[in-house]
BAVONU-916961 format. One line per field, with one value per residue (C-alpha): x, y, z; residue number from 1; residue in one letter. Coordinates in Angstrom, 2 decimals. Example, Ala and Ser with C-alpha at 12.3 -4.5 7.8 and 13.67 -1.06 7.14 Angstrom:
px <- [12.30:13.67]
py <- [-4.50:-1.06]
pz <- [7.80:7.14]
num <- [1:2]
residu <- [a:s]
***
This chain:
px <- [-17.47:-17.39:-20.35:-22.36:-22.64:-25.85:-24.74:-26.58:-24.58:-21.37:-21.69:-22.29:-19.06:-17.00:-18.38:-16.66:-13.15:-13.20:-14.85:-12.92:-14.90:-16.01:-13.83:-10.52:-11.53:-11.65:-8.44:-7.53:-7.67:-11.18:-11.60:-13.35:-11.38:-10.52:-9.22:-7.19:-3.61:-1.62:0.06:-3.06:-0.97:-2.86:-0.79:-2.59:-2.66:-4.47:-6.01:-5.83:-4.48:-2.93:-3.73:-7.58:-7.43:-6.27:-9.80:-11.11:-8.84:-10.57:-13.00:-15.23:-18.04:-16.00:-14.53:-17.94:-19.32:-16.23:-14.99:-17.62:-17.11:-13.45:-13.59:-16.57:-13.73:-10.62:-7.60:-4.90:-1.80:0.78:0.82:1.51:-1.87:-3.71:-2.40:-3.01:-6.61:-7.26:-6.02:-8.35:-11.53:-11.11:-10.60:-13.52:-16.06:-18.47:-15.67:-15.74:-19.66:-18.82:-16.63:-18.54:-15.92:-12.79:-9.89:-6.84:-3.37:-0.86:-1.39:-1.23:-4.61:-3.55:-5.44:-5.43:-7.26:-9.55:-10.51:-11.11:-13.58:-15.38:-16.10:-17.11:-20.22:-21.46:-19.02:-20.74:-17.98:-14.73:-11.74:-9.12:-5.91:-5.38:-1.66:-0.72:2.39:2.06:2.24:-0.83:-2.75:-5.89:-7.48:-6.41:-7.62:-11.19:-11.71:-10.91:-12.95:-15.76:-16.56:-17.41:-20.70:-19.91:-22.73:-20.13:-16.89:-13.81:-10.99:-7.78:-5.31:-2.63:-1.13:-1.99:-1.38:-2.28:-5.73:-4.93:-3.06:-5.26:-3.09:-3.75:-5.29:-7.70:-8.76:-9.38:-11.47:-13.49:-14.36:-15.18:-17.47:-19.62:-20.20:-21.12:-24.85:-25.27:-22.99:-24.81:-22.00:-18.66:-16.11:-12.99:-10.19:-9.34:-6.68:-8.46:-9.01:-11.49:-10.42:-12.32:-12.00:-13.27:-16.17:-17.45:-17.54:-19.45:-21.85:-22.64:-23.34:-26.91:-27.21:-24.89:-26.87:-24.22:-20.70:-18.59:-15.50:-12.76:-13.20:-10.18:-11.01:-14.37:-13.08:-10.60:-13.17:-15.52:-12.71:-11.97:-15.43:-14.40:-12.44:-13.39:-16.08:-15.23:-15.70:-18.59:-20.55:-20.52:-21.01:-24.30:-25.90:-26.29:-30.02:-29.52:-27.26:-29.05:-26.16:-22.60:-21.32:-18.56:-16.32:-16.15:-17.84:-18.29:-21.29:-20.21:-17.46:-20.38:-21.98:-18.58:-17.68:-21.04:-20.68:-20.18:-20.35:-23.71:-22.25:-22.21:-26.02:-26.61:-23.77:-24.93:-28.35:-26.76:-24.03:-24.07:-22.01:-21.47:-22.56:-20.46:-23.20:-23.28:-19.47:-19.01:-22.26]
py <- [-10.94:-10.44:-13.22:-11.03:-8.21:-8.83:-9.65:-6.91:-4.47:-6.27:-6.17:-2.51:-2.23:-4.38:-2.60:0.51:-1.39:-3.83:-2.51:-0.48:3.00:3.96:7.24:5.02:2.33:5.05:6.74:10.56:10.12:10.06:12.88:16.23:18.76:21.03:17.95:16.07:16.08:16.30:14.05:11.93:9.26:6.46:3.71:0.39:-1.41:-4.93:-3.39:0.13:-1.59:-4.81:-5.23:-5.03:-8.75:-9.39:-8.49:-11.60:-13.60:-12.61:-15.37:-17.70:-15.41:-12.31:-14.64:-15.78:-12.03:-10.25:-12.43:-11.44:-7.73:-7.98:-9.41:-7.16:-4.77:-6.25:-4.44:-6.31:-4.86:-7.59:-11.23:-12.64:-10.85:-12.54:-15.95:-15.64:-14.47:-17.27:-19.84:-18.35:-18.42:-21.80:-23.02:-21.00:-20.25:-18.27:-15.49:-15.20:-14.55:-11.61:-9.80:-6.58:-4.39:-5.16:-2.73:-4.17:-2.78:-3.95:-7.60:-10.64:-11.72:-15.14:-18.44:-17.44:-14.04:-15.89:-18.40:-15.71:-13.86:-16.95:-17.68:-13.86:-13.56:-10.59:-7.79:-4.94:-2.30:-2.85:-0.45:-0.88:1.05:1.86:2.58:-1.08:-2.62:-3.55:-7.05:-8.29:-11.06:-9.72:-13.20:-13.66:-10.09:-10.58:-14.12:-13.09:-9.70:-11.26:-13.32:-10.07:-8.22:-4.93:-2.00:0.52:0.79:2.98:3.64:5.41:6.87:9.56:9.63:11.67:9.46:10.84:10.67:7.72:5.61:2.42:-0.26:-3.72:-2.73:-0.45:-2.91:-5.36:-3.06:-2.29:-6.04:-6.40:-3.27:-4.96:-7.71:-5.71:-5.39:-4.33:-1.44:1.64:3.94:5.05:7.00:8.42:9.56:13.13:13.16:10.73:12.90:11.41:10.50:9.75:6.06:5.90:8.44:6.27:3.32:5.35:6.37:2.58:1.17:0.80:0.63:3.66:6.20:8.07:9.34:11.01:12.84:15.31:18.92:19.54:16.86:18.10:21.83:20.63:19.01:22.02:24.33:21.80:22.32:25.85:24.37:21.15:19.65:17.93:14.07:14.72:15.72:12.39:10.84:12.45:11.05:7.85:7.90:5.79:8.71:10.83:12.64:13.75:14.47:16.82:16.29:20.03:21.67:24.77:25.07:27.97:25.99:24.44:27.86:29.22:26.32:26.51:30.41:31.40:27.85:27.39:24.21:22.46:22.87:19.17:18.41:21.29:19.76:16.62:18.31:19.00:19.11:15.66:15.51:13.70:10.97:10.10:9.96:7.70:5.53]
pz <- [31.52:27.81:27.65:29.55:26.95:24.86:21.22:19.53:21.62:21.33:17.56:17.43:19.43:17.02:14.10:15.23:15.80:13.09:9.91:7.83:7.17:3.83:3.95:4.97:2.34:-0.47:0.67:0.18:-3.52:-3.49:-1.01:-1.33:-3.70:-0.51:1.38:-1.08:-1.04:-4.30:-5.55:-3.82:-2.61:-0.53:0.43:0.55:3.95:4.35:7.39:9.21:11.95:12.44:15.93:15.32:14.49:17.85:19.16:17.72:19.94:23.26:23.15:20.90:20.96:19.51:17.05:15.80:15.82:14.84:11.98:9.19:10.32:10.01:6.48:5.33:3.51:2.17:0.90:-1.07:-2.03:-2.16:-3.40:0.12:1.34:-1.57:-0.86:2.99:2.26:-0.49:2.29:4.69:2.72:1.43:5.05:5.94:3.13:5.25:5.25:1.53:1.86:4.24:1.70:0.56:-0.64:-2.34:-3.03:-5.03:-5.58:-7.83:-7.34:-9.81:-11.12:-10.66:-9.46:-5.51:-6.41:-8.88:-6.05:-3.59:-5.76:-6.59:-2.90:-2.37:-4.52:-2.36:-3.53:-4.28:-4.35:-6.20:-6.15:-8.89:-9.67:-13.43:-12.66:-12.23:-13.68:-17.35:-18.70:-17.21:-18.87:-20.20:-20.16:-16.47:-15.43:-17.07:-15.97:-12.34:-12.44:-14.40:-11.21:-9.53:-10.22:-8.59:-7.97:-7.49:-9.38:-7.91:-10.37:-9.39:-11.65:-11.20:-14.69:-17.44:-20.62:-24.02:-24.97:-27.57:-24.97:-24.44:-22.78:-21.80:-18.41:-20.16:-22.80:-20.17:-18.23:-21.14:-21.44:-17.82:-17.98:-20.79:-18.38:-15.21:-15.71:-12.19:-12.11:-11.29:-10.10:-11.15:-8.90:-10.61:-8.42:-8.01:-10.85:-13.12:-16.51:-18.76:-22.02:-25.36:-25.17:-21.48:-22.21:-24.88:-22.50:-19.82:-22.33:-23.16:-19.71:-19.67:-15.89:-15.08:-12.86:-11.22:-12.15:-9.57:-10.18:-8.74:-9.03:-11.33:-13.93:-14.41:-14.65:-17.17:-19.20:-19.05:-20.09:-23.22:-23.98:-25.26:-28.01:-29.25:-26.84:-23.68:-22.88:-20.66:-23.50:-24.73:-21.35:-20.72:-23.72:-21.72:-21.08:-17.53:-16.23:-13.47:-11.94:-12.21:-8.68:-8.14:-5.00:-3.87:-0.76:-2.66:-4.63:-6.23:-8.22:-10.14:-11.01:-12.15:-14.36:-16.40:-16.72:-20.29:-21.58:-23.35:-25.04:-21.70:-20.81:-20.95:-18.70:-16.30:-15.94:-14.32:-12.43:-8.94:-5.71:-3.81:-0.25:2.56:2.85:-0.91:-1.13:2.03:2.04]
num <- [1:2:3:4:5:6:7:8:9:10:11:12:13:14:15:16:17:18:19:20:21:22:23:24:25:26:27:28:29:30:31:32:33:34:35:36:37:38:39:40:41:42:43:44:45:46:47:48:49:50:51:52:53:54:55:56:57:58:59:60:61:62:63:64:65:66:67:68:69:70:71:72:73:74:75:76:77:78:79:80:81:82:83:84:85:86:87:88:89:90:91:92:93:94:95:96:97:98:99:100:101:102:103:104:105:106:107:108:109:110:111:112:113:114:115:116:117:118:119:120:121:122:123:124:125:126:127:128:129:130:131:132:133:134:135:136:137:138:139:140:141:142:143:144:145:146:147:148:149:150:151:152:153:154:155:156:157:158:159:160:161:162:163:164:165:166:167:168:169:170:171:172:173:174:175:176:177:178:179:180:181:182:183:184:185:186:187:188:189:190:191:192:193:194:195:196:197:198:199:200:201:202:203:204:205:206:207:208:209:210:211:212:213:214:215:216:217:218:219:220:221:222:223:224:225:226:227:228:229:230:231:232:233:234:235:236:237:238:239:240:241:242:243:244:245:246:247:248:249:250:251:252:253:254:255:256:257:258:259:260:261:262:263:264:265:266:267:268:269:270:271:272:273:274:275:276:277:278:279:280:281]
residu <- [m:a:n:r:v:p:e:e:i:l:r:e:i:l:v:q:l:l:v:i:s:a:e:a:f:s:g:p:c:f:a:m:y:e:d:a:p:y:p:s:s:s:p:l:s:s:r:l:s:s:k:s:s:l:l:l:l:v:c:k:q:w:l:r:i:g:s:p:l:f:y:e:a:v:v:l:s:t:t:s:q:v:q:t:l:a:t:t:v:h:s:m:p:s:l:g:l:a:i:k:r:l:r:l:g:d:v:s:y:d:r:d:l:h:s:i:v:e:l:a:p:n:i:h:t:l:s:l:s:m:d:i:a:c:g:r:s:i:s:s:f:c:s:t:l:s:k:i:h:p:v:r:l:m:l:k:s:e:k:k:p:r:d:t:d:v:g:e:v:e:r:a:l:v:l:c:l:a:q:w:t:s:l:t:r:v:d:l:s:n:w:f:y:l:k:s:w:f:a:d:v:l:r:q:i:p:s:l:q:c:l:s:m:g:y:m:p:i:w:h:d:m:e:y:c:r:l:e:g:g:q:l:l:s:v:v:q:n:p:a:l:r:s:i:l:c:r:s:r:n:a:k:n:i:e:w:m:g:k:d:r:p:q:c:a:e:v:m:k:l:l:r:i:e:n:h:h:e:l:y:h]
***
């Protein structure tokens, strides 16, 4: 009976059942300010539902149509998940081509992950955690991520290190950003506070057009402008940057932040509320 359903209709049905939504892929740490929990915990799961893969077993037609949809967004949080996916894409390279979005937790940037990204040249959205354990090899981190050419980068951090703290992960990220010439958008999680070293990096990305941030880090940066000048003043010096999006539903938050802050005029020219379509597109 399943074979009687036209393939284009079947595909639309399977999209709803198998593809991780943009909202779920991002997680609550990238939600609107009014919706974001604190702390913005966002436990990783390889799939939203472990049962969704069972749909691929219905028949050969469902397997053929559904497999690329199932692997369109991949979330890896454990070494075993990385190893399993590496085995899968090596046995079926077409599944590697299907991967468009990749979210990485505290995993090792080893040979298995390296082999996955080599077989996944179509990744356009990359989500990374800056809170991963120390001791990562900068060379393996850079070697792996240099194989990806993201258009959108999502960075999660819930820590508040001192402005001078630049660890191995941060140094490796700087090296990668210099190679990602297709990067047009950077999303920072709701509790990711700009530091001077990272503001300088953003200022120097020639392709960067859009920066999305949580309301509180923007407010914190604008308030800091009263004293010594916020980090966004450095970021807006990037001539390619067109917009700084604030994840809040209340437009008055923007108006309030710019009040009595003439030194923030250049930031205010680019700052606006992010709508739902932009956030989860």
